[in-house]
N, C-alpha and C positions, 0 to 999 in steps of 0.2 A: 608371397606376402602373408604375414601373420596377422590375424585380426587383432585390433587394438594395440598392435605394436609389441606384443609379448612373445617370447620364445618359450614354448611349452616344454621346458626341461632342457637339460644339457646333453642328454643322450641322443645318439643318432637314430635310435629306435623310435620310429614314428608312432608305435603302439604303446609306448610307455605312458602311464597315467600323468595327467597334467598336475603340476604342483601349484594349485590354485592360490594357496596362501602366499607363495612367493610372488605370484603375479600381482596380487592385491598390494603387497608391500612395495613392489616396484612402481605400481600406479600411484600410490600415495607419495612416494619419494619424488616422482616426476612432477606431480601437481604442486607439492610443496616448493619445489624449485621454481616453478612458474610464478607462484605468488611472491617468493622472495625477490624475484626480479622486479616486481611491482612495488617492493618495499612494504609488503603486507605480512604481518606475523601470522603464519599458518600453522603454528604449533598445534598438534592434535588434529589436524585436518584429516578427515576420513576415518578417524578413530574416536571421535567424540561420541559420548552417549547422549548428548543433547540433540533433540530434533532440530533445533536451530541454534548453533553455537554462538553464544553471546559475544565472546571475545573476538571472533572473526567478523561479526557484524560491526562491532564497535571499531576495530582496527581499520577495517575497510572504509567505513564511513568517515572516520577522522582523517584518514589518508586523503580521500577525495576532497573533503572540506578544506583541509589545509592547502592542498594544491591550488584551490581557487583563490586563496588569500583570505585569512581571517583576521580582520582588524580588531585590536583589543578595545574593550569598552572603557571610555573615559568618563570623567565626572560630568562633562557637558552632555554626553549621551544619556546618562542616567537622569539628569535634571530635565532634559527635553522630553524624554519618554514618560517620566513621572507626571509632568505637567499635562501631556497629551492624554494620558490615561485618566487622570483626574477630571479633565474636561469631558472626556468621553463618558465616563461613568455618570456624571451629573446629567448630561443630555439624555442618556439612556433611561434614566428613571421615569421619564414621561413617555418613552417609546416602547417599553416592554413591561409586562407584568412581573417578570422575574427580577428579584432584587440583586444588588451587587454581590458578587462572590468574593469571599475573603482572599487576599493575596498572600500566598505562603512561599513565594520564591522570588527570584530576581526579575525585575521588570524589563531590563535591557540585557540582551544576550549577544555575544559574539557568535559567529557561525559554528565554531567548534563547541561552544557552550550549548547551542541549540541541539546539537547532536547528543550531548550528554543528558540534557534535560528531557528529551523525547524518546531516548533509546528504549527505556523499559516499556513505554507505550507501544512502540513499533514491535518490540519482541512479542508482547502479549497479543497484538493484533494479527501478526503474520504467522506466528508459530503454528496455528491450526493447519495451515497449508502444508508445512513441512511434515507435521504429524500425519496428515492425510496421505501424503505421498509415501512416507515410510510404511504406513499401515498397508497401503495398497500393494506396495512391493513385497512386504512381508508375507502377505497372503499368497504370493506367487512363489516364494522361495522353496517351500517343500515340494510343490509340484515340479518346479523347474529343476530342483536338485535331483529329484527322482529320475527325471528325464536325462539329466547330464550323467548320472551314474551308469546309465545303460549304454552310454556312448563310449566305446573303447578309445576312440580318438575324436573328441569333440571338434577339433580343428579340421581333421581330414588332411589328405595329401593333395596339395594344389587346389584346395576347395576354399571358396570365399565365404562359405556358410558361417554365420555368427551364431554360436550356441545361446539359447534362451537363458540357461542357467547363469552364464557369465554376465549377460546384460543385467539380469535381475540383481546379482550380487554386487556388481559395480554401482548400480543406481542406489541400492539400499545403503551401501557404504558411504557414498559421497553426496547424496541428494541434499542432506541437511546443510552441508558446507556450500554446495552450489547455490541453494536458495539464500543462505546467509550472505554469500558474496554478492549476489544480485541485489538483495535488500540493502546491504551496506553501500554499494555503489549508488543506489537510488537515493538513500538518505543523504549521502555525501553530496550528491548533485542537488538535492532539494535545499540543503543548507546554504547554498549560494543564491537561492531564489526566494524562499519563504520570507514573509514579513512578520510572522509571529508563530507561536506554538500551535495555534488553531487554524492556520492558513489553509491547510489541506482538508479541513472539515472532519477530521478524525479525532477521537478522544485519546490524546497522547500523553497527558499528564494527569496524575491523580490529584483530586482537589482542584479542579480546573480554575485557573486564574489567568488574567491577561499578561502577556509578555511580548515584547517586540524585538526585532533584529535591526538596529539602526543602520548598519552598513547596507543591508539589502533594501531598506526603504529609500535611502539616498540614491542607490542605483536605479530603483524603480522610478524615481522622480526625474531621472535624466531625460532631457528633451521635452519635459512638460513645463509649460509656462504658467506654473501654478506655485504660489508661495509654499515653501517647505513646511511651515507650521500647519497649513491646511491639509497637506498630504499626510503628515504625521498623525493628525487628529482623525483623519479618515480611516487609516489603518488601525488606530487605537479603538475606534468605534466598532469595527468589524471584529477585532480580537476580543474585546470586552463583551460584545453581544453573544458570541459563540461560547465564551467561557461561562456566561450566565446560563445559557441553554443547557450545557452539559452539567454544570454544578447543581442545577435544580431539577434535572431529569436524569437521575442515575440509571433508570431503566433504559434510556436511549443508548447509553454506553454498552449495556448488555445486549441490546437489540442489534447494534452494529456488529459486535463481536460474535454473536450467535449466528448471524448471517454468514460471516466468514467461516466460522466453525462448520456450519452446515455444508458450505461449499467444499471444505476440506474433507469432510466425512464422505462426500459423494464421489471422491476421486476413485476412479476405476481404470486400471491400466490393462489394455489389451497387449500383452507382451509379444504375441505373434505379429501384430500389426507394427509394433515398434521394431521388431526384428526385420520385417520386410522393409520398413522405412530406412533403417540403418543400412541394409543391404543395397537398396537403391542409391543411397547417398554415397556409399563406397564406390559403386560402379559408374556413377554419373560423372565423376571427375569434377565436381563442383567446389572443390576446396576442402571437403571434409576428410581429415587425415586422422584415423584412429590411433596412429602412433604418437600423435601430439595431444597431450592432455588439454591444452588451451583450445584446440579445435573441437574436442569433445564437449567442453564447457559451452562454447559458442553454439554448437549444435543443439544442446539442451535449451539454451536461451532463445534460439531461433525457431524452436518448435518441432525439430526432427523427432524428439521423443515426447511430445506433448500428449497427455492423456485425453481421451475423448470426453467431451462435456455431456453430462447426463441431464434429463429433464429436471431432476431435483436440484442440480447445480444451477441450471438456468433460472429456476425459481428463486434460489438464494441470491443470485446476481441481480435479478430484477428488484428484489427486496432491498439490497444494498444500494443499487443505483438510485432508487426512488428516495431512500433515506438521505443519501448524500445531496441529492437535488433539493430536497425539502430544507435541509440545513442551510445550504447555500442561498436558496431563494428567501428563506426566512431572514437570514442575516442581511441580505440586500434590502428587503422591505423595512426592517427595523432601523438600519443605518440611514436610509433615505429619510425616514420619518424623524429620526433623532436629529439629523443634520438640519432639516428644514431649510430656512434661508440663512442659517448661520454659516454654512459653507457655500459660498457663491458658485463653486465649481463642482458641486456634488455630482451633477449629471455627467460631466466630463470624466470625473474620477471613476464612477461606476462603469462607464463605457470603456475606459482604458482597461479596467480590471477584466471585464468580460472579453474584450478583444485579445488580451494577452493569454487568458486562460484557453481561449479557443484555438490559438495559433501555436503556443509554445509552453503549455502547462506541464511542468515536471511531475506534478501530482497525477495528472491524467496519464502520463506515460508510465508511472508506477503502477496504477490500477490496471492498465492495459497489459503490462508485462507479467504481473503477478496473478491476475484474475481473468485476463481477457476481457476486462470491463471497460466500456467506453461510456463515461458519464456525458450524456448529451447536453450541450449548451442550451438547446431548445427546451429540454426538460427543466433545467434550472430557471430559465426565463418564465416558463409556465408556472413553476412553483412560486416565484416571486410575485407574479400577478395574482395567483391564488391567495397568498397570504394578505396581499393588499385588499383584495375584494372581500375577504372574510372580515377584515378589520372595518371596512366601510359598511358592510352589512350589519355587523354587531358592534364590537369595540376592541380595544387592545387586549383586554383581559380574555374575552371570548376567543380571540385569535390564538393567544398563547396557551389557553386551556386545551386546544386541540391536541397539543403534545402529550396530554395526560390520558388520552383515549386511543382509539384505533386510528392509525395514521392513514391519510388519504392515499389512494393508489394513483398511478399515472393518469388513468381515465378520470378520476375525481378532480384532478387539477383543472380540468376544462369546465367543470360544472360546480363551482364553489357553493352556490346557493342550494343546489340539490344535496350536496354533501352535508351542509350544516343542518338542513331539514331532517336528514337521516339520523342525526344525533339527538334530535328533540324527542322527549318523552311525552306522549299524549296525556292531557289532563284526565281524560276518561279512558281507563284501561279495560273497561268491561268488554269491549269488542275483541280483546286479545284472549279472553278466557274461553 
């Protein structure tokens, strides 16, 4: 059996040097064929100079979004959404210190429109991961190539040993496309679930403004004995609140993206460990077939070739998790305050949102697959309680001004009064001199 399903040359001489370029070309062709079967345009797959090929992300996402059914936006949809957002913005004026953000795009989006609208944001957000992986692999190439050059026959005769140089080159050539495919599938899946551009709590559109996905809101409302108008306003409140937060705190956008970049920079690949894992996968008979490019992709997604997490990466993930929980908790507090007694079912709507996120949240699945990040529902609840208590201790303005300083840690969420006192500047500073 030949590792990865390639025959090292056409000669019967087992000592003949391997035509590595030919192997890579064959691998590229096979993977392109796999994507063609899925109806995905994989032109340039494996040969793109982009760390995260935009076309592959878009084509994959649109393919998956279309497969779920993307209803066009009608005049009634636009009217209903415009009315809901208008009401939401009016109510939010008393619930948050941040003013209304100017709307610079469509307020109502079809599922495929949502993909187009958020694609650039996804690209910017996730690209540091692909760059980090490529950089880590690149650092190994010279070392691995030197080792491979010393091997007269890296495959050996009747030997299952997988050469490190080959694995490095394969990963370096295809990792961007694999990440792009995974991201595209995730975005396409999210397109069938999200209720707005800011539903996942990430800054995905420049010049943040509220926009809703009517088709998904209607499906979200299925089996709920709550008036559709009330449900629409609820989602408009959440969407408009987070849009205000991002629009008036541009540093927060940089903060989130920096955390992801720091995670990407910390990627360090132990190629010998990967080689051992691949060897074990081959010998275990668990379905991993190196002759099948699709099997190779699945192995990557399932973690066979997952790099080890470093302490620096763990710190970056903690930073990201806390920020996402603070955003989610703040939006819940603001929406609840804005709704007041105007939405009779606000409690039931918030509980439905929390329950669905805890059980089948596509955004959580995305964070888990890309970062290994699990945003704790408990942390989001603690964040919501934190923001409420800060408002009760101070006022709306003081609560929102927390975003302009040092963000609370997960431990701070449990002691909001102590956290606020830590921000106070003493009247008498003589004791500090």
